[in-house]
Phi, psi and omega in degrees: 000136175264141177273131179288156180305327180272007181104202184287136178282173174302139184233134173260122176257113187257120178285131177219053181262221187292325182252314177290131181083010184264121175289338176293321181274323182230077185292341182269004181254133177273083185299312177297323179296320177301310182297321178297318179297319179295317178295323177296318179297319179296316180297319181290340181280352179052048177094001180276351181210137174245150175231129176233155172244156177220156183291315183201133177257006175062037176227049190299330182294339182251021183299150358279136185250137174228132176255126177263107180270134181293154172290173175302314179297317179298321179296318180292340178263015174097000180291142178232160180306137180250118180266125180237133178249173175059036178276078189246344184236170183297320180299315179297314180297319178299315180297318180297315180296314180299317179298314180295318180292334177281355177127335177072200184305134179090345183236304186268152175287131180283122177298144183303323180297319178290328177301327178289339179266000182294135177231162178275140173298156185299336181267356183282150179257346181229187180296146179295142180221145172213158178266138178055000000 
């Protein structure tokens, strides 16, 4: 991975553990296709977006879960990781990708539809919050 001059880009952390990415739990979702689309968007961004996968984010009731981590610039502007659940269809994936490519937390305006998908991280005691 190359580091951009402004630091780390916005990163999507995609849960693909026991429930997220499971055809047993979500048989109508093309889980490999979703991940491929995200990786294609990252490749086309030429370093403006990173995509990582993780085994489990411990938020199985809201699967599929994607965490949008702010870029270095977004973090300095107050952005915090945004936890999104129920990322099961193409429209949701498109909105998440567009938001991340626009800069993500701390930089881009969060679309109202994604605000409805916001979930609390498993260690949080209150509702999930992020700026912009």
